BAFI-638310 format. One line per field, with one value per residue: residue number from 0; residue in one letter; x, y, z of N, C-alpha, C in turn. Coordinates in steps of 0.02 Angstrom, whole numbers. Layout:
<recs>
num	c(NUM;...)
residuo	c(a;...)
n_px	c(X;...)
n_py	c(Y;...)
n_pz	c(Z;...)
ca_px	c(X;...)
ca_py	c(Y;...)
ca_pz	c(Z;...)
c_px	c(X;...)
c_py	c(Y;...)
c_pz	c(Z;...)
</recs>
This chain:
<recs>
num	c(0;1;2;3;4;5;6;7;8;9;10;11;12;13;14;15;16;17;18;19;20;21;22;23;24;25;26;27;28;29;30;31;32;33;34;35;36;37;38;39;40;41;42;43;44;45;46;47;48;49;50;51;52;53;54;55;56;57;58;59;60;61;62;63;64;65;66;67;68;69;70;71;72;73;74;75;76;77;78;79;80;81;82;83;84;85;86;87;88;89;90;91;92;93;94;95;96;97;98;99;100;101;102;103;104;105;106;107;108;109;110;111;112;113;114;115;116;117;118;119;120;121;122;123;124;125;126;127;128;129;130;131;132;133;134;135;136;137;138;139;140;141;142;143;144;145;146;147;148;149;150;151;152;153;154;155;156;157;158;159;160;161;162;163;164;165;166;167;168;169;170;171;172;173;174;175;176;177;178;179;180;181;182;183;184;185;186;187;188;189;190;191;192;193;194;195)
residuo	c(m;k;e;s;y;v;f;l;a;e;g;f;e;d;v;e;a;l;t;p;v;d;v;l;r;r;a;e;m;p;v;k;t;v;s;i;t;s;s;l;q;v;k;s;a;h;g;v;v;v;t;a;d;v;l;y;d;n;t;m;f;k;d;p;a;w;l;i;l;p;g;g;m;p;g;a;s;n;l;y;e;f;a;p;l;q;g;l;l;k;n;q;l;a;s;k;d;g;r;i;a;a;i;c;a;s;p;a;v;v;l;g;q;l;g;l;l;k;g;r;k;a;t;c;y;p;g;f;e;k;m;l;k;g;a;e;y;v;d;r;r;v;v;w;d;d;k;f;v;l;g;n;g;p;s;s;a;l;k;w;a;l;r;i;l;a;q;s;a;g;e;e;k;m;l;a;i;a;n;a;m;l;l;y;p;k;g;k;d;s;i;d;n;f;f;g)
n_px	c(-945;-820;-684;-507;-346;-181;-39;80;239;385;523;467;451;460;402;322;226;159;117;3;-92;-100;-145;-269;-340;-346;-437;-547;-573;-597;-463;-349;-199;-115;-40;57;123;143;130;72;166;277;432;513;607;703;718;616;486;321;157;32;-141;-219;-207;-170;-222;-331;-426;-567;-582;-690;-752;-654;-603;-475;-322;-168;2;152;325;496;634;676;537;444;470;435;298;258;288;194;68;-77;-103;-76;-186;-289;-259;-278;-415;-462;-429;-512;-635;-780;-769;-651;-488;-308;-158;15;188;360;466;362;260;324;389;284;152;188;258;152;80;-20;-17;-17;-29;-51;-8;134;238;389;515;677;770;695;615;611;535;406;301;236;185;178;311;325;417;387;340;215;92;-65;-187;-332;-383;-273;-151;8;172;341;439;508;513;404;294;195;131;83;-4;-97;-149;-213;-315;-379;-427;-524;-607;-614;-546;-567;-582;-458;-373;-414;-368;-231;-203;-233;-128;-29;25;46;3;94;44;-33;-1;-32;-62;-1;103;175;274;366)
n_py	c(-329;-224;-274;-273;-246;-305;-269;-363;-355;-409;-406;-346;-279;-386;-384;-273;-307;-419;-387;-294;-383;-482;-407;-352;-469;-526;-439;-479;-425;-425;-464;-475;-540;-484;-532;-443;-497;-629;-743;-831;-846;-741;-661;-591;-443;-497;-626;-713;-818;-786;-845;-774;-729;-702;-667;-512;-489;-574;-524;-435;-275;-214;-77;-65;-70;-35;-2;-69;-38;-112;-72;-79;-119;-185;-177;-67;12;-78;-89;42;46;-37;-18;-45;-41;90;158;102;150;288;290;243;346;445;394;384;327;253;204;225;147;156;117;143;152;163;268;379;335;273;335;472;500;483;593;593;634;770;920;858;788;686;540;445;323;374;477;468;578;684;637;649;727;885;860;882;844;745;703;570;410;357;432;503;562;619;515;433;323;323;253;250;148;-21;-47;19;-48;-120;-21;57;-34;-50;79;84;-7;63;175;115;35;98;168;92;-42;-58;-46;-158;-262;-233;-252;-389;-437;-420;-293;-171;-12;98;165;318;331;327;213;278;347;245;187;284)
n_pz	c(59;-8;-115;-91;-167;-181;-267;-354;-418;-507;-400;-287;-119;13;150;143;50;103;233;234;180;277;391;345;316;444;497;431;306;134;28;-106;-178;-322;-468;-582;-683;-806;-737;-591;-492;-413;-395;-257;-203;-125;-165;-129;-176;-209;-220;-306;-283;-395;-573;-651;-781;-783;-700;-642;-594;-506;-436;-324;-150;-98;-184;-174;-158;-141;-104;-145;-251;-406;-400;-380;-493;-593;-568;-602;-738;-793;-892;-889;-751;-720;-778;-702;-573;-592;-621;-500;-412;-462;-432;-323;-191;-190;-134;-114;-71;-38;-21;30;-106;-196;-176;-233;-354;-425;-395;-383;-504;-590;-563;-468;-338;-324;-235;-115;47;73;94;73;28;82;-28;-141;-145;-239;-342;-305;-374;-360;-233;-54;37;182;320;387;458;416;316;291;180;126;3;12;87;140;157;224;216;240;382;426;386;460;537;432;367;470;474;351;378;483;414;339;424;546;700;817;773;713;826;897;814;815;951;961;890;979;988;1087;1136;1242;1395;1369;1240;1065;927;823;885;939;862;854)
ca_px	c(-888;-779;-620;-445;-297;-110;-8;147;282;451;564;429;477;422;363;273;173;120;90;-67;-134;-108;-186;-337;-373;-362;-497;-599;-585;-574;-404;-315;-136;-123;22;53;162;104;131;50;225;314;491;523;673;749;718;561;434;254;104;-23;-209;-247;-169;-200;-260;-391;-463;-611;-574;-752;-762;-613;-596;-406;-269;-112;65;214;383;550;661;642;465;406;478;395;228;249;293;138;19;-145;-108;-79;-255;-329;-246;-311;-487;-475;-427;-570;-696;-808;-746;-590;-428;-244;-104;80;242;430;478;302;226;359;402;221;101;218;270;87;49;-80;-9;-12;-66;-63;48;158;303;417;583;724;806;647;571;605;486;339;284;181;163;214;345;324;464;354;333;152;55;-128;-215;-391;-390;-207;-112;76;222;409;485;492;501;340;241;139;95;50;-61;-148;-182;-260;-372;-414;-463;-580;-652;-614;-492;-581;-566;-385;-343;-429;-322;-164;-197;-232;-61;14;55;11;28;112;12;-81;23;-74;-24;39;163;208;333;411)
ca_py	c(-285;-216;-308;-235;-282;-291;-284;-392;-352;-437;-361;-313;-285;-440;-366;-223;-340;-468;-359;-273;-441;-512;-363;-348;-534;-532;-398;-509;-383;-461;-437;-523;-521;-484;-532;-405;-535;-681;-801;-819;-845;-679;-660;-528;-412;-539;-693;-755;-825;-784;-862;-726;-756;-693;-630;-448;-495;-614;-496;-378;-231;-177;-35;-90;-28;-11;-27;-66;-45;-119;-42;-123;-104;-144;-186;-5;31;-125;-69;103;33;-79;32;-56;-20;164;176;81;197;352;280;235;413;482;363;416;299;213;229;199;144;141;121;139;190;168;333;424;305;259;388;537;508;489;657;581;661;843;956;815;770;620;517;392;302;429;478;471;635;727;608;663;787;927;841;910;789;745;652;528;340;349;493;492;624;606;446;399;306;314;235;267;93;-86;-48;51;-87;-137;42;75;-79;-34;141;65;-36;116;217;75;6;139;161;38;-105;-60;-60;-228;-304;-219;-285;-461;-452;-404;-227;-133;55;109;222;354;335;296;172;324;365;186;173;343)
ca_pz	c(71;-68;-116;-98;-207;-171;-332;-350;-477;-493;-360;-233;-51;44;209;123;12;141;295;227;169;343;433;319;325;515;507;389;248;75;-5;-149;-209;-395;-507;-644;-732;-839;-693;-522;-450;-421;-352;-221;-206;-86;-192;-104;-226;-181;-267;-302;-287;-463;-623;-669;-843;-773;-643;-651;-537;-504;-377;-269;-90;-97;-227;-127;-194;-103;-136;-167;-318;-456;-397;-391;-564;-633;-561;-640;-810;-813;-914;-865;-681;-720;-790;-645;-519;-609;-612;-428;-383;-486;-407;-263;-127;-196;-100;-138;-22;-67;28;10;-168;-238;-177;-279;-420;-459;-388;-396;-576;-624;-544;-427;-270;-326;-185;-56;90;53;117;31;48;72;-92;-196;-135;-298;-387;-279;-412;-335;-166;3;71;255;343;438;438;380;304;255;154;85;-20;12;146;114;206;201;206;268;454;438;352;505;551;368;358;521;454;297;413;520;366;313;474;605;749;865;741;705;891;914;776;840;1015;949;866;1035;981;1139;1150;1312;1426;1328;1171;1014;880;784;922;964;821;854)
c_px	c(-844;-711;-563;-395;-226;-74;65;182;348;493;527;463;432;375;308;215;129;89;18;-115;-150;-157;-258;-375;-389;-427;-556;-621;-558;-516;-372;-248;-143;-55;11;94;116;100;104;110;266;371;502;594;726;746;665;507;366;205;45;-90;-235;-196;-206;-247;-324;-438;-505;-606;-635;-759;-721;-611;-527;-366;-205;-47;123;271;433;572;691;566;425;411;437;320;214;246;236;78;-53;-154;-112;-151;-300;-321;-280;-386;-505;-476;-488;-636;-719;-775;-679;-530;-366;-194;-40;134;310;442;414;264;258;364;338;175;128;229;206;51;-12;-76;-4;-58;-81;0;69;224;326;485;631;764;760;602;560;553;414;313;223;156;205;245;343;368;433;349;271;117;-10;-159;-271;-394;-326;-184;-43;125;291;456;467;476;435;281;183;98;54;-12;-116;-184;-231;-324;-413;-455;-525;-631;-653;-559;-504;-563;-490;-351;-355;-381;-251;-153;-194;-163;-7;54;17;42;42;76;-40;-58;-26;-30;22;104;205;273;382;398)
c_py	c(-283;-250;-257;-279;-258;-314;-306;-388;-384;-385;-323;-324;-332;-417;-316;-252;-382;-440;-333;-331;-473;-471;-360;-413;-548;-494;-422;-463;-420;-426;-492;-495;-531;-482;-490;-440;-587;-745;-783;-815;-782;-678;-591;-502;-455;-612;-740;-758;-831;-803;-815;-762;-756;-659;-565;-456;-535;-586;-436;-335;-186;-142;-60;-42;5;-42;-15;-83;-52;-84;-95;-104;-169;-150;-123;17;-14;-110;-7;90;-11;-34;18;-34;56;187;159;129;264;346;275;304;454;454;396;392;262;246;192;201;125;153;117;182;203;235;381;396;293;320;457;550;513;554;650;612;737;875;916;806;699;605;462;372;359;421;482;533;677;701;619;728;823;910;878;851;799;688;615;457;329;416;475;559;606;532;405;382;285;299;246;208;31;-86;-16;11;-103;-75;63;32;-65;31;128;37;17;159;181;58;45;121;102;-30;-112;-77;-131;-275;-295;-254;-361;-483;-437;-340;-182;-64;62;171;253;361;300;251;217;342;305;171;231;390)
c_pz	c(8;-59;-122;-135;-192;-234;-323;-418;-459;-456;-307;-166;-12;99;191;84;56;205;286;214;236;386;409;327;398;531;466;332;187;40;-45;-171;-284;-428;-570;-699;-764;-796;-624;-474;-466;-371;-322;-231;-170;-107;-165;-157;-191;-236;-256;-307;-358;-508;-640;-729;-836;-720;-664;-588;-533;-436;-317;-210;-91;-154;-187;-164;-147;-140;-156;-237;-345;-455;-412;-464;-609;-628;-605;-715;-837;-828;-889;-793;-676;-729;-732;-587;-531;-600;-539;-394;-402;-459;-342;-199;-131;-164;-126;-80;-58;-14;-5;-53;-207;-234;-228;-349;-459;-455;-405;-470;-616;-608;-499;-358;-268;-274;-121;-15;73;87;70;59;34;7;-152;-193;-197;-348;-364;-310;-383;-266;-114;41;146;278;403;412;395;375;269;239;106;66;-15;82;119;170;178;192;246;343;473;412;397;522;490;358;409;504;397;329;449;473;338;366;540;655;797;836;733;771;912;878;802;907;1008;923;918;1025;1029;1147;1224;1338;1381;1256;1124;971;839;819;942;926;820;798)
</recs>
């Protein structure tokens, strides 16, 4: 199974970085956290220090399943300014099966500024919409379009992570993980409607 990578820059949003790791590992999908700094220890926007699995400079990104970008500020700006990641994201989009997930400020600050969302539906943290160059902004918690799964902010992190899982392993697997986490849709509501 292909590996996925969650990129950590100084100032990342805590819940947005760790929720997809948690969900994908529950589903037994390989995922690693990647520090784009020179240290495995990366400080979040709220001062929590997380030890990444690997350093960017020591990692071979061979045919990754997902490149996952948490938001947070200045985390999103630090991701954007890291030139090697820009190239990796462009290659991922050009690849046959590679996918990209981003949440909060990152869809706009990183993907939007790189022009990767042109002609696609997208969401982001309110106030960053103008940076979604050429994208159609949709005011929803989670939006997915072709190779992208995008979220609007911290409270949407679980729904966003579950959609990443669904896009990889299908709705049935996603529902199994959601139910194991005690996230039960009411009646006929789907996970998509559960959060409003």
